[in-house]
Residue frames as qw, qx, qy, qz and C-alpha x, y, z in Angstrom:
[[0.620, -0.766, 0.159, -0.065, 1.18, 20.29, 9.50],
 [0.351, 0.694, -0.616, 0.123, 4.99, 20.15, 9.66],
 [0.819, -0.051, -0.557, 0.125, 6.69, 17.03, 10.97],
 [0.263, 0.237, -0.547, 0.758, 8.38, 19.00, 13.75],
 [0.481, -0.270, 0.170, -0.817, 4.95, 19.90, 15.14],
 [0.889, -0.112, -0.330, -0.296, 3.86, 16.28, 15.00],
 [0.652, 0.164, -0.611, 0.417, 7.06, 15.16, 16.76],
 [0.051, 0.197, -0.502, 0.841, 6.40, 17.54, 19.67],
 [0.603, -0.301, -0.247, -0.696, 2.72, 16.62, 19.92],
 [0.460, -0.256, 0.729, -0.438, 1.47, 14.72, 22.99],
 [0.063, 0.010, 0.975, 0.212, 0.41, 11.14, 22.26],
 [0.286, 0.539, 0.694, -0.381, -3.25, 11.89, 22.91],
 [0.326, 0.729, -0.053, -0.599, -3.27, 14.65, 20.28],
 [0.053, 0.410, -0.793, -0.447, -1.23, 12.50, 17.89],
 [0.172, 0.198, 0.965, 0.035, -3.70, 9.60, 18.06],
 [0.322, 0.677, 0.447, -0.488, -6.58, 12.03, 17.59],
 [0.239, 0.677, -0.378, -0.585, -4.86, 13.45, 14.50],
 [0.054, -0.214, 0.933, 0.283, -4.15, 9.93, 13.27],
 [0.284, 0.407, 0.854, -0.155, -7.76, 8.74, 13.63],
 [0.325, 0.748, 0.149, -0.559, -8.97, 11.92, 11.93],
 [0.149, 0.565, -0.617, -0.527, -6.58, 11.27, 9.03],
 [0.179, 0.040, 0.975, 0.129, -7.88, 7.69, 8.69],
 [0.310, 0.605, 0.669, -0.301, -11.45, 8.94, 8.48],
 [0.320, 0.886, 0.175, -0.288, -10.99, 12.03, 6.28],
 [0.782, 0.402, 0.066, 0.471, -7.57, 11.51, 4.62],
 [0.466, -0.465, 0.004, 0.753, -4.53, 13.68, 5.10],
 [0.256, 0.816, 0.053, -0.516, -4.58, 17.06, 3.34],
 [0.008, 0.516, -0.684, -0.516, -1.96, 15.95, 0.79],
 [0.232, 0.151, 0.948, 0.154, -3.99, 12.82, -0.01],
 [0.312, 0.712, 0.528, -0.342, -7.17, 14.85, -0.39],
 [0.156, 0.754, -0.267, -0.580, -5.36, 17.24, -2.73],
 [0.100, -0.272, 0.864, 0.411, -4.13, 14.32, -4.80],
 [0.294, 0.423, 0.856, -0.048, -7.66, 12.89, -5.07],
 [0.273, 0.807, 0.239, -0.466, -9.00, 16.27, -6.19],
 [0.078, 0.635, -0.542, -0.545, -6.25, 16.57, -8.82],
 [0.213, -0.005, 0.949, 0.234, -6.99, 13.03, -10.00],
 [0.340, 0.620, 0.666, -0.239, -10.67, 13.89, -10.39],
 [0.236, 0.816, -0.091, -0.520, -9.82, 16.99, -12.44],
 [0.057, -0.448, 0.776, 0.441, -7.35, 14.99, -14.57],
 [0.308, 0.244, 0.918, 0.056, -9.95, 12.31, -15.18],
 [0.337, 0.754, 0.411, -0.386, -12.53, 14.91, -16.16],
 [0.162, 0.743, -0.380, -0.526, -10.13, 16.51, -18.64],
 [0.136, -0.247, 0.904, 0.321, -9.09, 13.14, -20.11],
 [0.341, 0.411, 0.839, -0.100, -12.69, 11.98, -20.44],
 [0.336, 0.814, 0.267, -0.392, -13.86, 15.19, -22.13],
 [0.046, 0.701, -0.495, -0.511, -10.85, 15.48, -24.47],
 [0.376, 0.317, -0.788, -0.370, -11.16, 12.06, -26.01],
 [0.855, -0.157, -0.340, -0.359, -12.31, 8.53, -25.57],
 [0.048, 0.437, -0.790, 0.428, -10.57, 7.73, -22.28],
 [0.763, -0.232, -0.501, -0.336, -11.93, 4.44, -20.93],
 [0.451, 0.084, -0.717, 0.525, -10.05, 4.27, -17.60],
 [0.463, -0.747, -0.477, -0.010, -11.11, 5.32, -14.12],
 [0.160, -0.935, 0.159, -0.274, -10.18, 8.03, -11.65],
 [0.814, -0.509, 0.252, 0.127, -7.93, 5.56, -9.83],
 [0.808, 0.357, 0.115, 0.455, -5.57, 5.57, -12.82],
 [0.230, 0.778, -0.082, 0.578, -4.60, 9.13, -11.91],
 [0.599, -0.771, 0.128, -0.175, -4.01, 8.59, -8.17],
 [0.431, 0.635, -0.601, 0.221, -0.29, 8.35, -7.53],
 [0.317, -0.460, 0.714, -0.422, -0.26, 6.99, -3.97],
 [0.899, 0.076, 0.297, -0.313, -2.41, 4.02, -5.03],
 [0.785, 0.549, -0.284, 0.040, 0.05, 3.24, -7.80],
 [0.112, 0.636, -0.675, 0.357, 2.96, 3.40, -5.36],
 [0.640, -0.261, 0.588, -0.421, 1.18, 1.01, -2.97],
 [0.931, 0.296, 0.075, -0.200, 0.48, -1.39, -5.83],
 [0.567, 0.636, -0.494, 0.173, 4.14, -1.37, -6.85],
 [0.192, -0.529, 0.710, -0.424, 5.23, -2.07, -3.27],
 [0.794, -0.068, 0.465, -0.384, 2.75, -4.92, -2.85],
 [0.888, 0.438, -0.116, -0.084, 3.74, -6.48, -6.17],
 [0.324, 0.651, -0.628, 0.277, 7.41, -6.26, -5.17],
 [0.458, -0.376, 0.675, -0.439, 6.64, -7.98, -1.86],
 [0.911, 0.160, 0.231, -0.302, 4.71, -10.72, -3.66],
 [0.723, 0.586, -0.363, 0.048, 7.63, -11.31, -6.00],
 [0.096, 0.608, -0.693, 0.375, 10.08, -11.65, -3.10],
 [0.733, -0.288, 0.437, -0.434, 8.02, -14.17, -1.11],
 [0.047, 0.294, -0.937, -0.181, 9.36, -17.72, -1.43],
 [0.715, -0.102, -0.450, -0.526, 6.96, -20.45, -2.45],
 [0.532, -0.362, 0.639, -0.422, 5.82, -22.70, 0.35],
 [0.054, 0.101, -0.981, -0.158, 5.71, -26.45, 0.17],
 [0.527, -0.320, -0.590, -0.522, 2.43, -28.28, -0.25],
 [0.546, -0.546, 0.225, -0.594, 0.35, -28.52, 2.90],
 [0.971, -0.204, 0.017, -0.120, 0.94, -32.28, 3.29],
 [0.680, 0.506, -0.406, 0.342, 4.70, -32.10, 2.71],
 [0.766, -0.529, -0.182, 0.317, 7.14, -32.85, 5.51],
 [0.122, 0.966, -0.188, 0.127, 9.26, -29.73, 6.16],
 [0.419, -0.683, 0.599, 0.003, 11.94, -31.88, 7.84],
 [0.955, 0.282, 0.049, -0.082, 12.14, -34.48, 5.06],
 [0.604, 0.622, -0.397, 0.302, 15.76, -33.78, 4.15],
 [0.219, -0.635, 0.571, -0.471, 16.75, -33.46, 7.80],
 [0.856, -0.187, 0.369, -0.309, 15.15, -36.82, 8.66],
 [0.911, 0.396, -0.103, 0.055, 16.81, -38.55, 5.72],
 [0.335, 0.694, -0.506, 0.386, 20.23, -37.23, 6.74],
 [0.454, -0.508, 0.574, -0.454, 19.79, -38.48, 10.31],
 [0.959, 0.026, 0.179, -0.220, 18.74, -41.96, 9.15],
 [0.744, 0.550, -0.337, 0.170, 21.99, -42.38, 7.20],
 [0.026, -0.679, 0.599, -0.423, 24.05, -41.90, 10.36]]
């Protein structure tokens, strides 16, 4: 379905389409899963491939890269018992 058709869709139809896509996957995602299954079958029959079908799914790999990038950007938090205003309190005591 083209994006222009989705943009002109009433909200009720859009949410119906969205819930359907959550349950049954979008057509492009289904196509990618089918291609991954075929690729896995070929790799497994051609040699001693020890991986899984998920190795051939591209949208899973893209999600994993995004999540690993987000994890790398998150700052480390202080220990649970630490005072977050420790430096602020010390500066006020000096005054």
